[in-house]
C-alpha positions, 0 to 999 in steps of 0.5 A: 500500500502506498501513501496515496492509497491511505485514507484521509484520516487514519486510525491509530492502528493504521498510523502505527503500522505506517510509521512502524511503531507499536500501537501503545507508542502511537497512542502515547505520541497522540497524548503527547500532541494533545498535552503539549498543545501541538508542540510535539507528538503525532498530530490528531483529531478527535471525533467524539471518542474516536481518534484519527490522524490526518494523512497529511501529518503522516506525509510530513513525518515521512518527508522531513525535508519538506519545507514547513510553512510559517504557521507549522513552525510556530509550535517549534519556537519554544 
């Protein structure tokens, strides 16, 4: 499966598989994203009790050379 084949929003399990990390680690990184206000961790969106990870966040993780916009880098200033 290629990145293009992924859905726009991935489950935590799908995210863990793509990033080749464990499910528990993926949940920990999502909690880190939430507790740091987006400064660190895996970006996520909550839909009720469900957690989803935007595909664009995965693409950014997999391509660290991709230039970041000013808005994206704002969280890294601290």
